[in-house]
LOBA-952768 format. One record per residue: x, y, z of N, C-alpha, C, CB in turn; residue number from 1. Coordinates in Angstrom, 1 decimal. Each point is the difference from the previous one (the first is absolute). Glycine has a CB too. Layout:
+--------+--------+--------+--------+--------+--------+--------+--------+--------+--------+--------+--------+-----+
|   n_px |   n_py |   n_pz |  ca_px |  ca_py |  ca_pz |   c_px |   c_py |   c_pz |  cb_px |  cb_py |  cb_pz |   i |
+--------+--------+--------+--------+--------+--------+--------+--------+--------+--------+--------+--------+-----+
|      X |      Y |      Z |      X |      Y |      Z |      X |      Y |      Z |      X |      Y |      Z | NUM |
...
+--------+--------+--------+--------+--------+--------+--------+--------+--------+--------+--------+--------+-----+
This chain:
+--------+--------+--------+--------+--------+--------+--------+--------+--------+--------+--------+--------+-----+
|   n_px |   n_py |   n_pz |  ca_px |  ca_py |  ca_pz |   c_px |   c_py |   c_pz |  cb_px |  cb_py |  cb_pz |   i |
+--------+--------+--------+--------+--------+--------+--------+--------+--------+--------+--------+--------+-----+
|   92.7 |   22.4 |  245.1 |   -1.4 |    0.4 |    0.2 |   -0.4 |    0.4 |   -1.4 |    0.1 |    0.7 |    2.4 |   1 |
|    0.5 |    0.0 |   -3.0 |   -0.3 |    0.4 |   -1.5 |    0.2 |   -1.0 |   -1.1 |    0.6 |    2.1 |    0.7 |   2 |
|    0.3 |   -3.2 |   -0.5 |    0.0 |   -1.1 |   -1.0 |   -1.1 |   -0.9 |    0.3 |    2.5 |    0.2 |   -0.3 |   3 |
|   -3.1 |   -0.1 |    1.4 |   -1.1 |   -1.1 |    0.3 |   -1.3 |    0.5 |   -0.9 |    0.9 |   -0.6 |    2.9 |   4 |
|   -1.1 |    2.0 |   -3.4 |   -0.9 |    0.4 |   -0.8 |    0.2 |   -0.3 |   -1.4 |   -0.4 |    1.7 |    1.6 |   5 |
|    1.6 |   -2.4 |   -1.9 |    0.1 |   -0.6 |   -1.5 |   -1.2 |   -0.9 |   -0.5 |    2.4 |   -0.1 |    0.3 |   6 |
|   -2.9 |   -0.6 |    0.9 |   -1.1 |   -0.9 |   -0.3 |   -1.1 |    0.7 |   -0.6 |    0.7 |   -1.5 |    1.8 |   7 |
|   -1.1 |    2.7 |   -1.4 |   -1.1 |    1.0 |   -0.4 |    0.1 |    0.2 |   -1.6 |   -0.1 |    1.3 |    2.4 |   8 |
|    1.5 |   -0.9 |   -2.5 |    0.4 |    0.3 |   -1.6 |   -0.3 |   -1.3 |   -0.8 |    2.0 |    1.8 |    0.7 |   9 |
|   -1.2 |   -2.7 |   -0.1 |   -0.2 |   -1.4 |   -0.9 |   -1.4 |   -0.2 |   -0.2 |    2.1 |   -1.1 |    1.0 |  10 |
|   -3.1 |    1.3 |    0.0 |   -1.3 |   -0.3 |   -0.5 |   -0.5 |    0.8 |   -1.2 |   -0.5 |   -0.6 |    2.2 |  11 |
|    0.6 |    1.9 |   -2.1 |   -0.3 |    0.9 |   -1.0 |    0.8 |   -0.4 |   -1.2 |   -0.6 |    1.7 |    1.6 |  12 |
|    1.9 |   -1.9 |   -1.8 |    0.7 |   -0.5 |   -1.2 |   -0.5 |   -1.2 |   -0.4 |    1.9 |    1.0 |    0.6 |  13 |
|   -2.0 |   -2.0 |    0.1 |   -0.7 |   -1.4 |   -0.3 |   -1.3 |    0.1 |   -0.9 |    0.9 |   -0.7 |    2.2 |  14 |
|   -1.7 |    1.7 |   -1.5 |   -1.3 |    0.0 |   -0.7 |    0.1 |    0.8 |   -1.4 |   -1.2 |   -0.1 |    2.3 |  15 |
|    2.2 |    0.9 |   -2.2 |   -0.1 |    1.0 |   -1.1 |    1.0 |   -0.6 |   -1.2 |   -0.3 |    2.3 |    1.7 |  16 |
|    1.0 |   -2.9 |   -1.2 |    1.1 |   -0.9 |   -1.2 |   -0.3 |   -1.4 |   -0.3 |    1.9 |    1.3 |    1.0 |  17 |
|   -2.3 |   -1.9 |    0.3 |   -0.2 |   -1.5 |   -0.3 |   -1.4 |   -0.4 |   -0.1 |    2.1 |   -0.5 |    1.3 |  18 |
|   -3.0 |    1.3 |   -1.0 |   -1.6 |   -0.2 |    0.0 |   -0.2 |   -0.8 |    1.1 |   -0.4 |    0.1 |   -2.3 |  19 |
|    1.1 |    0.1 |    3.5 |   -0.4 |   -1.0 |    1.1 |   -1.3 |    0.3 |    0.7 |    2.4 |   -0.3 |    0.3 |  20 |
|   -3.0 |   -0.5 |    0.4 |   -1.2 |    0.5 |    0.8 |    0.1 |    0.1 |    1.5 |   -1.4 |   -0.9 |   -1.6 |  21 |
|    0.9 |    1.9 |    2.4 |    0.2 |    0.1 |    1.3 |   -1.4 |    0.0 |    0.7 |    2.1 |    1.2 |   -0.5 |  22 |
|   -2.4 |   -1.5 |    1.7 |   -1.1 |    0.4 |    0.9 |   -0.1 |    1.2 |    0.4 |    0.1 |   -1.9 |    0.7 |  23 |
|   -1.3 |    2.3 |    0.0 |    0.0 |    1.4 |    0.4 |    0.6 |    0.1 |    1.5 |   -2.1 |    0.4 |   -1.4 |  24 |
|    2.0 |   -1.8 |    2.0 |    0.7 |   -0.2 |    1.4 |    1.3 |    0.2 |   -0.3 |   -1.5 |   -1.5 |    1.0 |  25 |
|    2.4 |    1.0 |   -2.0 |    1.4 |   -0.1 |   -0.2 |    0.3 |    1.5 |   -0.2 |    0.2 |   -2.4 |   -1.0 |  26 |
|   -0.9 |    3.4 |    0.2 |    0.3 |    1.2 |   -0.3 |   -0.1 |    0.9 |    1.1 |   -0.5 |   -0.6 |   -2.2 |  27 |
|   -0.6 |    0.4 |    3.2 |   -0.3 |    0.8 |    1.2 |    1.3 |   -0.4 |    0.9 |   -3.0 |   -0.1 |   -0.2 |  28 |
|    3.4 |   -0.9 |    0.4 |    0.9 |   -0.5 |    0.9 |    1.5 |    0.8 |   -0.5 |   -1.4 |   -2.6 |    0.5 |  29 |
|    1.6 |    2.6 |   -1.8 |    1.3 |    0.5 |   -0.5 |   -0.3 |    1.5 |    0.1 |    0.6 |   -2.0 |   -1.6 |  30 |
|   -1.6 |    2.6 |    1.5 |   -0.3 |    1.4 |    0.1 |    0.3 |    0.7 |    1.5 |   -1.8 |   -0.6 |   -2.0 |  31 |
|    1.3 |   -0.2 |    3.0 |    0.0 |    0.2 |    1.1 |    1.6 |    0.1 |    0.5 |   -2.6 |   -1.0 |    0.2 |  32 |
|    3.1 |   -0.1 |   -0.7 |    1.7 |   -0.1 |    0.3 |    0.8 |    1.1 |   -0.5 |   -0.2 |   -2.4 |   -0.3 |  33 |
|   -0.2 |    2.5 |   -0.9 |    0.7 |    1.4 |   -0.9 |   -0.4 |    1.3 |    0.8 |   -0.2 |   -1.1 |   -2.6 |  34 |
|   -1.1 |    1.3 |    3.0 |   -0.1 |    1.5 |    0.6 |    0.5 |   -0.2 |    1.4 |   -2.0 |    0.8 |   -1.3 |  35 |
|    2.3 |   -2.2 |    2.0 |    0.8 |    0.3 |    1.2 |    1.4 |    0.2 |   -0.2 |   -1.5 |   -1.3 |    1.0 |  36 |
|    2.2 |    0.8 |   -1.9 |    1.3 |    0.3 |   -0.4 |   -0.1 |    1.6 |   -0.2 |    0.6 |   -2.4 |   -1.2 |  37 |
|   -1.2 |    2.9 |    0.5 |    0.0 |    1.5 |   -0.4 |    0.0 |    1.0 |    1.4 |   -1.4 |   -0.6 |   -2.4 |  38 |
|    0.4 |    0.0 |    3.2 |   -0.2 |    0.7 |    1.3 |    1.3 |   -0.1 |    0.9 |   -2.7 |   -0.6 |   -0.2 |  39 |
|    3.2 |   -0.8 |    0.3 |    1.4 |   -0.1 |    0.9 |    0.8 |    1.0 |   -0.6 |   -0.1 |   -2.4 |    0.7 |  40 |
|    0.4 |    2.5 |   -2.2 |    1.1 |    0.7 |   -0.4 |   -0.1 |    1.5 |    0.3 |    0.2 |   -1.8 |   -1.8 |  41 |
|   -1.6 |    2.3 |    1.5 |   -0.4 |    1.4 |    0.1 |   -0.3 |    0.6 |    1.5 |   -0.8 |   -0.4 |   -2.3 |  42 |
|    1.0 |   -0.6 |    3.3 |   -0.4 |    0.0 |    1.3 |    0.9 |    1.0 |    0.9 |   -0.9 |   -2.4 |   -0.4 |  43 |
|    2.0 |    2.9 |   -0.1 |    1.0 |    0.8 |    0.9 |   -0.6 |    1.5 |    0.1 |    2.2 |   -1.6 |   -0.7 |  44 |
|   -1.9 |    2.1 |    1.8 |   -0.4 |    1.3 |    0.2 |    0.9 |    1.0 |   -0.9 |   -0.7 |   -0.8 |    2.4 |  45 |
|    0.3 |    1.5 |   -3.2 |    0.8 |    0.8 |   -0.8 |   -0.3 |    1.5 |    0.3 |    0.1 |   -1.7 |   -1.8 |  46 |
|   -0.9 |    2.2 |    3.1 |   -0.2 |    1.1 |    0.2 |    1.1 |    0.8 |    0.5 |   -2.0 |   -0.9 |    0.3 |  47 |
|    3.2 |    0.4 |    0.0 |    1.1 |    0.7 |    0.3 |    1.0 |    0.0 |   -1.2 |   -0.4 |   -0.5 |    2.5 |  48 |
|    0.2 |   -0.2 |   -3.5 |    1.0 |   -0.2 |   -0.9 |    0.0 |    1.5 |   -1.1 |   -0.5 |   -3.1 |    0.3 |  49 |
|    1.3 |    3.1 |   -1.1 |    0.0 |    1.1 |   -0.7 |   -0.6 |   -0.2 |   -1.2 |    1.9 |    0.7 |    1.1 |  50 |
|   -2.4 |    0.0 |   -2.3 |   -0.4 |   -0.4 |   -1.2 |    0.8 |   -0.8 |   -0.8 |   -1.2 |    1.8 |    0.2 |  51 |
|    2.6 |   -1.6 |   -0.2 |    1.3 |   -0.4 |   -0.6 |   -0.4 |   -1.6 |    0.3 |    1.9 |    2.2 |    0.4 |  52 |
|   -2.0 |   -2.3 |    0.8 |    0.4 |   -1.7 |    0.7 |   -1.6 |   -0.6 |   -0.4 |    1.9 |    0.6 |    2.8 |  53 |
|   -3.0 |    0.2 |   -3.0 |   -1.3 |   -0.6 |   -0.2 |    0.2 |   -0.1 |   -1.5 |   -1.7 |    1.1 |    2.1 |  54 |
|    2.2 |   -0.6 |   -3.1 |    0.2 |   -0.3 |   -1.4 |    0.9 |   -1.3 |    0.0 |   -0.1 |    2.6 |   -0.7 |  55 |
|    1.2 |   -2.5 |    1.4 |    0.9 |   -1.1 |   -0.1 |   -0.5 |   -1.3 |    0.3 |    1.6 |    1.5 |    0.6 |  56 |
|   -2.6 |   -1.4 |    0.4 |   -0.7 |   -1.0 |    0.9 |   -0.9 |   -0.7 |   -1.4 |   -0.1 |    1.4 |    3.0 |  57 |
|   -0.7 |   -0.3 |   -3.6 |   -1.0 |   -0.7 |   -0.9 |    0.9 |   -0.5 |   -1.3 |   -2.3 |    1.6 |    0.8 |  58 |
|    3.4 |   -1.2 |   -1.2 |    0.8 |   -0.5 |   -1.0 |    0.4 |   -1.4 |    0.4 |    0.6 |    2.3 |   -0.5 |  59 |
|   -0.1 |   -2.2 |    1.7 |    0.5 |   -1.6 |    0.4 |   -1.2 |   -0.9 |    0.0 |    2.0 |    0.7 |    1.5 |  60 |
|   -2.9 |   -0.5 |   -1.0 |   -1.2 |   -0.8 |   -0.1 |   -0.6 |   -0.3 |   -1.5 |   -0.4 |    1.1 |    2.3 |  61 |
|    0.6 |   -0.3 |   -3.2 |   -0.2 |   -0.3 |   -1.3 |    0.8 |   -0.9 |   -0.5 |   -0.8 |    1.9 |   -0.3 |  62 |
|    2.2 |   -1.6 |    0.6 |    1.2 |   -1.0 |   -0.3 |   -0.5 |   -1.3 |    0.4 |    1.9 |    1.7 |    0.3 |  63 |
|   -2.1 |   -1.9 |    1.1 |   -0.2 |   -1.4 |    0.6 |   -1.4 |   -0.7 |   -0.7 |    1.1 |    1.0 |    2.5 |  64 |
|   -2.1 |   -0.1 |   -2.7 |   -1.0 |   -0.6 |   -0.7 |    0.2 |   -0.8 |   -1.4 |   -1.0 |    1.7 |    1.2 |  65 |
|    2.2 |   -1.2 |   -1.8 |    0.2 |   -0.5 |   -1.2 |    0.5 |   -1.6 |    0.2 |    0.5 |    2.5 |   -1.0 |  66 |
|   -0.2 |   -2.8 |    2.2 |    0.7 |   -1.3 |    0.0 |   -1.0 |   -1.2 |   -0.1 |    1.9 |    1.0 |    1.5 |  67 |
|   -3.1 |   -0.9 |   -0.8 |   -1.0 |   -0.8 |   -0.5 |   -0.5 |   -0.3 |   -1.2 |   -0.2 |    0.7 |    1.5 |  68 |
|    0.3 |    0.5 |   -2.2 |   -0.6 |   -0.2 |   -1.5 |    1.2 |   -0.4 |   -0.7 |   -1.8 |    1.9 |   -0.1 |  69 |
|    3.2 |   -1.9 |    0.3 |    0.9 |   -0.7 |   -0.6 |    0.0 |   -1.4 |    0.5 |    1.4 |    2.1 |   -0.4 |  70 |
|   -2.1 |   -2.4 |    1.4 |    0.3 |   -1.6 |    0.2 |   -1.3 |   -0.4 |   -0.5 |    1.5 |   -0.3 |    2.1 |  71 |
|   -2.5 |    0.9 |   -2.1 |   -1.4 |   -0.8 |   -0.7 |    0.2 |    0.0 |   -1.6 |   -1.7 |    0.8 |    1.9 |  72 |
|    2.3 |    0.3 |   -2.5 |    0.5 |   -0.1 |   -1.4 |    0.8 |   -1.2 |   -0.1 |    0.0 |    2.5 |   -0.4 |  73 |
|    0.9 |   -2.8 |    1.0 |    1.0 |   -1.0 |   -0.1 |   -0.8 |   -1.6 |    0.0 |    2.0 |    1.8 |    1.4 |  74 |
|   -2.9 |   -1.9 |   -0.2 |   -0.7 |   -1.2 |   -0.1 |   -0.9 |   -0.3 |   -1.0 |    0.3 |    0.1 |    2.2 |  75 |
|   -0.8 |    1.1 |   -2.6 |   -1.1 |   -0.3 |   -1.4 |    0.9 |   -0.4 |   -1.3 |   -1.9 |    2.0 |    0.9 |  76 |
|    3.3 |   -1.2 |   -0.8 |    0.7 |   -0.2 |   -1.1 |    0.6 |   -1.5 |   -0.1 |    0.4 |    2.4 |    0.1 |  77 |
|   -0.2 |   -2.9 |    1.1 |    0.4 |   -1.6 |    0.2 |   -1.2 |   -1.0 |   -0.2 |    1.9 |    0.8 |    1.8 |  78 |
|   -2.7 |   -0.4 |   -1.7 |   -1.5 |   -0.7 |   -0.4 |   -0.1 |    0.0 |   -1.4 |   -1.2 |    0.8 |    2.0 |  79 |
|    1.4 |    0.3 |   -2.6 |   -0.1 |    0.0 |   -1.6 |    1.2 |   -0.7 |   -0.6 |   -1.2 |    2.2 |    0.0 |  80 |
|    2.4 |   -2.2 |    0.6 |    1.2 |   -0.6 |   -0.8 |    0.3 |   -1.5 |    0.6 |    1.1 |    2.5 |   -0.3 |  81 |
|   -2.2 |   -3.0 |    0.7 |    0.1 |   -1.5 |    0.6 |    0.8 |   -0.9 |   -0.9 |   -2.2 |    0.2 |    1.0 |  82 |
|    2.3 |   -0.2 |   -2.0 |    0.8 |   -1.0 |   -1.2 |    1.5 |    0.4 |   -0.1 |   -2.1 |   -0.1 |   -1.6 |  83 |
|    2.6 |    1.3 |    2.2 |    1.3 |    0.3 |    0.0 |    0.8 |   -0.6 |    1.0 |   -0.6 |    2.0 |   -1.0 |  84 |
|    1.7 |   -2.2 |    0.7 |    1.2 |   -0.5 |    1.0 |    0.0 |    1.0 |    1.3 |    1.4 |   -0.9 |   -2.0 |  85 |
|   -1.3 |    0.5 |    3.3 |    0.1 |    0.7 |    1.1 |    1.1 |    0.8 |    0.0 |   -1.2 |   -1.6 |    1.0 |  86 |
|    2.3 |    1.3 |   -1.4 |    1.3 |    1.1 |   -0.2 |   -0.1 |    1.2 |   -0.8 |    1.3 |   -1.9 |    0.1 |  87 |
|   -2.2 |    1.6 |   -1.2 |   -0.6 |    1.1 |   -1.1 |   -0.8 |    1.0 |    0.8 |   -0.1 |   -1.6 |   -2.0 |  88 |
|   -1.0 |    0.9 |    2.7 |   -0.8 |    0.9 |    0.9 |    0.5 |    0.9 |    1.0 |   -1.2 |   -1.6 |   -0.4 |  89 |
|    2.3 |    0.7 |    1.2 |    0.7 |    0.7 |    1.3 |    0.9 |    1.3 |   -0.9 |    0.4 |   -2.7 |    1.8 |  90 |
|    0.4 |    2.5 |   -2.8 |    0.6 |    1.0 |   -0.8 |   -0.9 |    1.1 |   -0.3 |    1.5 |   -1.6 |   -1.0 |  91 |
|   -2.6 |    1.2 |    0.5 |   -1.0 |    1.2 |   -0.4 |   -0.5 |    0.8 |    1.2 |   -0.8 |   -1.3 |   -2.0 |  92 |
|    0.4 |    0.6 |    3.1 |   -0.3 |    0.7 |    1.0 |    0.9 |    0.9 |    0.9 |   -1.4 |   -1.7 |   -0.3 |  93 |
|    2.9 |    1.1 |    0.5 |    0.8 |    0.7 |    0.5 |    0.5 |    1.4 |   -0.8 |    0.5 |   -2.2 |    1.0 |  94 |
|   -0.6 |    1.8 |   -2.5 |    0.2 |    1.3 |   -0.6 |   -0.9 |    1.0 |   -0.1 |    1.3 |   -1.1 |   -0.9 |  95 |
|   -2.4 |    0.7 |    1.0 |   -1.2 |    1.0 |    0.0 |   -0.1 |    0.8 |    1.4 |   -1.4 |   -1.6 |   -1.8 |  96 |
|    1.7 |    0.8 |    2.8 |   -0.1 |    0.5 |    1.4 |    1.2 |    1.1 |    0.3 |   -1.1 |   -2.3 |    0.8 |  97 |
|    2.4 |    2.1 |   -1.4 |    1.2 |    0.9 |    0.0 |   -0.6 |    1.2 |   -0.7 |    2.0 |   -1.8 |   -0.1 |  98 |
|   -2.4 |    1.7 |   -0.9 |   -0.4 |    1.2 |   -1.1 |   -0.9 |    0.8 |    1.0 |   -0.1 |   -1.4 |   -2.6 |  99 |
|   -1.1 |    0.7 |    2.8 |   -1.1 |    0.8 |    0.9 |    0.6 |    0.7 |    1.0 |   -1.7 |   -1.6 |   -0.3 | 100 |
|    2.5 |    0.9 |    1.1 |    0.5 |    0.6 |    1.2 |    1.1 |    1.0 |   -0.2 |   -0.6 |   -2.0 |    1.0 | 101 |
|    1.2 |    1.9 |   -2.1 |    1.0 |    1.1 |   -0.3 |   -0.7 |    1.3 |   -0.4 |    1.7 |   -1.8 |   -0.9 | 102 |
|   -2.7 |    1.6 |    0.0 |   -0.8 |    1.1 |   -0.3 |   -0.6 |    0.6 |    1.4 |   -0.5 |   -1.1 |   -2.5 | 103 |
|   -0.3 |    0.3 |    3.5 |   -0.5 |    0.5 |    0.8 |    1.1 |    1.0 |    1.1 |   -1.9 |   -2.2 |   -0.7 | 104 |
|    3.1 |    1.4 |    0.8 |    1.0 |    0.6 |    0.7 |    0.4 |    1.6 |   -0.5 |    0.8 |   -2.7 |    0.2 | 105 |
|   -0.6 |    2.8 |   -1.4 |    0.3 |    0.9 |   -0.6 |   -1.1 |    1.4 |   -0.1 |    1.4 |   -1.9 |   -1.1 | 106 |
|   -2.6 |    1.3 |    0.8 |   -1.2 |    0.6 |    0.0 |   -0.3 |    0.8 |    0.9 |   -0.6 |   -1.6 |   -0.9 | 107 |
|    0.8 |    0.9 |    2.3 |   -0.2 |    0.3 |    1.3 |    1.2 |    1.3 |    0.6 |   -1.1 |   -2.8 |    0.2 | 108 |
|    1.9 |    2.8 |   -1.2 |    1.2 |    1.2 |    0.2 |    1.0 |   -0.8 |    1.2 |   -1.7 |    2.5 |   -0.5 | 109 |
|    1.7 |   -3.6 |    0.5 |    1.0 |   -1.0 |    1.0 |    1.2 |   -0.3 |   -1.2 |   -2.1 |   -1.5 |    1.9 | 110 |
|    3.2 |    0.9 |   -1.2 |    1.1 |   -0.6 |   -1.0 |    0.5 |   -1.1 |    0.7 |    0.8 |    2.1 |   -1.1 | 111 |
|    0.1 |   -2.6 |    0.4 |    0.9 |   -1.5 |    0.7 |    1.1 |    0.4 |    0.8 |   -0.3 |   -1.4 |   -2.0 | 112 |
|    0.3 |    2.5 |    2.5 |    1.2 |    0.2 |    1.0 |    0.4 |   -0.7 |    1.0 |   -0.4 |    1.7 |   -0.5 | 113 |
|   -0.8 |   -1.9 |    1.4 |   -0.1 |   -0.9 |    1.1 |    0.9 |   -1.4 |   -0.3 |   -2.4 |    1.1 |    0.5 | 114 |
|    2.4 |   -1.5 |   -1.6 |    0.7 |   -1.2 |   -0.5 |    1.5 |   -0.2 |    0.4 |   -1.6 |    0.1 |   -1.8 | 115 |
|    2.1 |    1.5 |    1.5 |    1.5 |    0.0 |    0.2 |    0.2 |   -0.2 |    1.3 |    0.4 |    1.3 |   -1.8 | 116 |
|   -1.2 |   -1.2 |    2.8 |    0.5 |   -0.1 |    1.7 |   -0.3 |   -1.3 |    0.2 |   -0.4 |    2.2 |    0.9 | 117 |
|    0.0 |   -3.2 |   -1.8 |   -0.3 |   -1.5 |    0.4 |    1.5 |   -0.4 |    0.4 |   -2.1 |   -0.6 |   -1.7 | 118 |
|    2.0 |   -0.2 |    3.0 |    1.2 |   -1.0 |    0.5 |   -0.3 |   -1.4 |   -0.9 |    0.3 |    1.1 |    2.8 | 119 |
|    0.8 |   -1.8 |   -2.7 |    0.0 |   -1.4 |   -0.5 |   -1.2 |   -0.7 |    0.7 |    2.6 |   -0.1 |   -0.5 | 120 |
|   -2.9 |    0.3 |    1.6 |   -1.3 |   -0.8 |    0.6 |   -1.2 |    0.4 |   -0.6 |    0.9 |   -0.3 |    2.1 | 121 |
|   -0.9 |    1.5 |   -2.4 |   -1.4 |    0.7 |   -0.7 |    0.0 |   -0.7 |   -1.5 |    0.1 |    2.7 |    1.3 | 122 |
|    1.3 |   -2.8 |   -1.9 |   -0.4 |   -0.8 |   -1.4 |   -0.2 |   -1.3 |    0.1 |    1.2 |    1.4 |   -1.0 | 123 |
|   -0.7 |   -2.1 |    2.1 |   -0.2 |   -1.4 |    0.1 |   -1.8 |   -0.2 |    0.3 |    2.9 |   -0.5 |    1.1 | 124 |
|   -3.3 |    1.4 |   -0.4 |   -1.4 |    0.0 |    0.5 |   -0.9 |    0.4 |   -1.3 |    0.7 |    0.8 |    2.5 | 125 |
|   -0.2 |    0.2 |   -3.5 |   -0.7 |    0.1 |   -1.1 |    0.2 |   -1.3 |   -0.8 |    0.2 |    2.5 |    0.1 | 126 |
|    0.9 |   -2.9 |   -0.4 |   -0.1 |   -1.3 |   -0.9 |   -0.8 |   -1.0 |    0.5 |    2.0 |    0.4 |   -0.8 | 127 |
|   -2.0 |   -0.7 |    2.1 |   -0.9 |   -1.3 |    0.5 |   -1.4 |    0.5 |   -0.2 |    1.7 |   -0.9 |    2.0 | 128 |
|   -2.3 |    2.1 |   -1.5 |   -1.4 |    0.6 |   -0.6 |    0.1 |   -0.2 |   -1.3 |   -0.4 |    1.7 |    1.7 | 129 |
|    1.1 |   -1.3 |   -2.6 |   -0.4 |   -0.2 |   -1.4 |   -0.2 |   -1.4 |   -0.7 |    1.3 |    2.0 |    0.1 | 130 |
|   -0.2 |   -3.0 |    0.8 |   -0.2 |   -1.4 |   -0.3 |   -1.3 |   -0.5 |    0.3 |    2.1 |   -0.4 |    0.4 | 131 |
|   -2.3 |    0.6 |    1.0 |   -1.5 |   -0.4 |    0.5 |   -1.3 |    0.5 |   -1.0 |    1.1 |    0.2 |    2.5 | 132 |
|   -0.9 |    1.0 |   -2.7 |   -1.1 |    0.5 |   -1.0 |    0.0 |   -0.8 |   -1.2 |    0.2 |    2.4 |    0.7 | 133 |
|    0.9 |   -2.7 |   -1.3 |   -0.2 |   -0.7 |   -1.5 |   -0.4 |   -1.4 |    0.5 |    1.8 |    1.4 |   -1.5 | 134 |
|   -1.5 |   -2.1 |    2.6 |   -0.6 |   -1.4 |    0.4 |   -1.5 |    0.3 |    0.1 |    2.2 |   -0.9 |    1.3 | 135 |
|   -2.5 |    1.8 |   -0.6 |   -1.6 |    0.3 |    0.2 |   -0.5 |    0.2 |   -1.3 |    0.1 |    1.1 |    2.0 | 136 |
|    0.3 |   -0.5 |   -2.7 |   -0.6 |    0.1 |   -1.5 |    0.0 |   -1.5 |   -0.7 |    1.0 |    2.6 |   -0.3 | 137 |
|    0.0 |   -3.2 |    0.4 |    0.0 |   -1.3 |   -0.5 |   -1.0 |   -0.9 |    0.5 |    2.3 |    0.3 |   -0.3 | 138 |
|   -2.6 |   -0.5 |    1.7 |   -0.8 |   -0.7 |    0.6 |   -1.4 |    0.6 |   -0.4 |    1.8 |   -0.7 |    1.8 | 139 |
|   -2.1 |    1.8 |   -1.9 |   -1.6 |    0.4 |    0.0 |   -0.2 |   -0.1 |   -1.4 |   -0.4 |    1.8 |    2.0 | 140 |
|    1.3 |   -1.8 |   -3.0 |   -0.3 |   -0.4 |   -1.4 |   -0.2 |   -1.3 |   -0.2 |    1.1 |    1.8 |   -0.8 | 141 |
|   -0.3 |   -2.8 |    1.5 |   -0.4 |   -1.5 |   -0.1 |   -1.2 |   -0.3 |    0.7 |    2.2 |   -0.5 |   -0.1 | 142 |
|   -2.7 |    1.3 |    0.9 |   -1.3 |   -0.2 |    0.4 |   -1.2 |    0.4 |   -0.8 |    1.2 |    0.3 |    2.0 | 143 |
|   -1.0 |    0.9 |   -2.5 |   -0.9 |    0.5 |   -0.9 |    0.2 |   -1.0 |   -1.3 |    0.1 |    2.5 |    1.1 | 144 |
|    0.8 |   -3.1 |   -1.4 |    0.0 |   -0.8 |   -1.3 |   -0.8 |   -1.4 |    0.2 |    2.3 |    1.0 |   -0.7 | 145 |
|   -2.4 |   -1.4 |    2.3 |   -0.9 |   -1.2 |    0.4 |   -1.4 |    0.2 |    0.3 |    1.9 |   -0.9 |    0.9 | 146 |
|   -2.2 |    2.4 |   -1.0 |   -1.3 |    0.1 |    0.6 |   -0.9 |    0.3 |   -1.4 |    0.7 |    1.0 |    2.6 | 147 |
+--------+--------+--------+--------+--------+--------+--------+--------+--------+--------+--------+--------+-----+
């Protein structure tokens, strides 16, 4: 749900960084979509929860909202670096993603201890997810190069 709001952030960054044009109807549609995402995420009944749980919920929401911004920044960066080789772009993207996510994990007071309890199947799934992510970035970059 939240990742789909990356299009809204891409629109803003595309306008600011790449000087792209957009229509009012496109902006209206994306705004309604973004507001709908926020309504769905905040639509939980918090009346029975403690203040600590509400603060935790808001912190999680803020961390979650960083993801579309990171995705949008990556797409804009790919468009700016069209002339580079895809393996260079993929390496940059993954190193930046790793750095940003580690900062978010530690800034939120979390740590990486859940990794200690991973089974071999969890690690296989993680490697598969990572591989598909790199493949997705390569195909996205190739599409951007051709546009």
